[in-house]
N, C-alpha and C positions, 0 to 999 in steps of 0.2 A: 390453481396448482397445475392444471394441464398446460397452460401457457408457459409456466416456469419450466416444466419438464421439457417441452419442445424447444424452448430457447436454450436450455442447458445442453441438450443433445446436439443442436446445431453448432453452438459455440465450441463444444468439446471436439466435434468433428473438424472444425476449422483450426482450432487452436493447438490441439495435441500434436498433430504432425509437425507444426512449426516448432513446438517445444522440443520434440525429439530431434529434429534436424538441427536446431540451434543456428549458430552463425549469423550472417548478415540478415536473413529474413526475420530472425528473432529480434534483432536490434531494431529493425524497421517497425515491427509490431510494438515494441517497447515505446518507441517515439510516439506512435499513434495513440496508444493507451494513455501515456502521460499527458499528451496534448489535450485529449478529451477530458482527462481528469482536472487539469487546470481550468479548462473552459467551464466545467461544471461548478468549480469553486467561484470563479468570477461571476457566473450567472447567479449563484446563490446570493452573492454580495450585491448584485444589481449593477455590476461594472461591465462595460462593453469590452470585449476582447480586442476591438479595433481602436480603443483609446490609447493614449500615450502610455499609461501605466500597464495596460493589458499587453500591448506590443512588446514593451520592455520585459515584462514577465515571461512571455513566450520565448523571446530571444535568450534570456538567462536560463530558462528551463532546458532548451535544446543544447546549450553549451554544457550544462551540468550533466546531461545524459550521455556525453561522449564516453563510450564504454572503456572499462579497464583493459580490454583487449589491446587497445592502442597505448600501452603503458610507456612507450618511448616518446609519445607525442606530448607536447606541453599542455594541450587541452585536457588530457586525461589525468594530469597530476592533481593531488589534493590541494596544493598551494594555489593552482590556477582556479580550481572550483571555489575555494574560499574567496579568491579575488573577484570572481563573477558575482557571488552573492553580495560582497561588500560594494562592488560597483553598482549593482542594482539598487541597493539601499540608498547610497549617496545620490544616484541619479534621480530617484523618486523624491528624495528630500529636496533636491534642487527644484524638481518639478512643482512641489508645493509652493515654492516662492515664485517661480516664473508664471504659474497659472493663478497667482494671487488666491491660493487656497481653493481653487476649483477642484484641484486634486488635493484631498485632505490628508492630514497625517495618518488618520485611521486607515484610509484606503491604501496609502503607500505601505504602511506596516502590514496590512492584510496581504498585499501582493507578494512582499518579501517572504512572509511566513508560508503562504500558499506554495510558492516556488520551492522553498526549502522542504516542505512536507511532501509534495509530489515528486520533486526532483531527486531527493535522496532515496526515497522509497523505490522509485522506478530505476534509478541507477543501480541499486542493489539487486533489483529484479533481473536485470541483464547480467550483472557481474556474477551472481550466483550461478546462473545458467552457464556462463563461460567457465566457471570453476569446475563444473561437472554436473551432468544430468542427475546423478544420484542425490546430490545436495538439493537440487531444485525440487525433485519429486518428494524428498523428505519434507521440505517446507510445506508443499501442497497437502501431503497426507496429514501432517500435524494440524494444519488449519481445518481441513475437512473433518477430521476426527473430532476436533474441538467443537465445530459448529453442529455436527450431527449429534454428538454426545450431549451437548448443552441443550439442544432442542428437545430430543426425546426424553432424556432423563429429567429435564426441567418440567416437561409436561406431565411426566409420571409421578415425580416426587417433589416438585417445586412447591414451597410454602412461603418462604421468606423472599421478599423482593430485594433484588441486588441494588438497583439504583432507580427507583420509580420516577424520579424527576427527569431522568434522561431517557431511559428505556423501560417502560412500565411492564413489559412482558418477561424480562429477564429475572431469573431467580438465583439465589445463592447456591441452591442445590444443583441447578443446571450448570452454573459456572464450574462448580467442583466436578460434576460429572464430565464436563467437557475436558477438563485437565486430565482426569483419570483415563478417559478414552484416548487422548493424545499420547499419553505416556505408554499405554499398552500398544498402540499402533507403532509408535517409534521403536519400542523394543522389538517387535516382530520385524519391522523393516530393517533394523540394524542386524538382526540375526540372519535375515535373508540376503541383504545387499551389503551391509557393512561399510557405509560411507565414512564413519568416524573411527572404525577399528576398535571401539570400546562401547560396550553396552551401557556402562555408567554414564559416559559422555552423551550418548544419544538420548538416554532417558532424562538426564539433567537438563540438557538443552531443550528438549521437548517441553519439560515442565515450565521453563521460563518463556518459551515461545508461545505456549498455549495461553499463559496469563497475559502476555503482551498483546497477543492477537485479540483477546477479548477486550482489552483496554482500547485497542485501535478501533474496534467496533463501537465502543461507547463514545469515543471521540467523534466519530462520524455522526453518530446519533445526536450528539450535542450540537454539532454544526447545524444539522437539519432542523433541530428543535429551535435553535436560536434564530435561524433565518426563516422559520415557518414554512418549510417545504417537507413533503412526504418522502421524496426520493431525490437523490442528487441529480438524476437525469432520467431519460426515457429511452436510451439507446438499446437497452436490453429488455424487451417486453416481458413483464412478469417479475423482473429482477431489479429494475430501476436503471441507475447509471453505472459508469465504470467505478466510481468511488464506492458505490454501494457493494460492489463485488470484490473490490481490492482493498477495502479499508483495513482489514486484519493484516493482510500481507504487507501493506505499507509500513506497519509498525514492526512486524516480525522480521522482514528481510534485512533491514540494517543491523539488527542484533545478530542474526545468523551469519551475516557477512563478517562481522567482527570475530565471531567464533571460528569461522573457516580460515580467515587470515591468520589467526593466532596459532592454529594447529598445522598450517601448511609449511 
């Protein structure tokens, strides 16, 4: 616990000023986080980042991350990003033929899905910060409230296991408690800051985001259980890897980005 706290304090001291400042430094941090995230997935699968499939995956990821700030540039368009994913898929399928199945279909599919998972999540990570600091902080508060509420209320009142085959410590009561805490925090934040201009919207979105965040956490747990690893990485002592810390956000942020674009 002590190591987790120390790591958290250091990470917050380094990360929060960049979040507040935004702009190009935040985009650079986004690229770094996403690159490490894809590296962790490839390592779980036992694939080398320097392999043909790994290199193609990183190239596609970096193209997907071109931020919405550059909306007049062709690389930032949705059509181009779809084309990048399609090109990656076909390139890796051709690779299975050229390598005579040294690159398997399963590996090719894994890389495409990994790039989609990490790329879309971290694209929205940067896009939401560009849309406004208030939206980004709202997402963080909802996730933090969900995690804290689920942990403490689950320990206090948890009786029924939520999904023991995937994450044996999570309980139904904890999951519900996390949602309740997220909704309360979202209501307070909307009253104080008002990013959405509607209490009903802020609470309703928080309800969905909290559930999606917990689903994202379960997805990451399923990855690790399938590949037999405790953590996605070791870059954050006491916390694991980047995906261990950003698993909920990678599910939450695309959904929040859709809501923001709908009301803007």
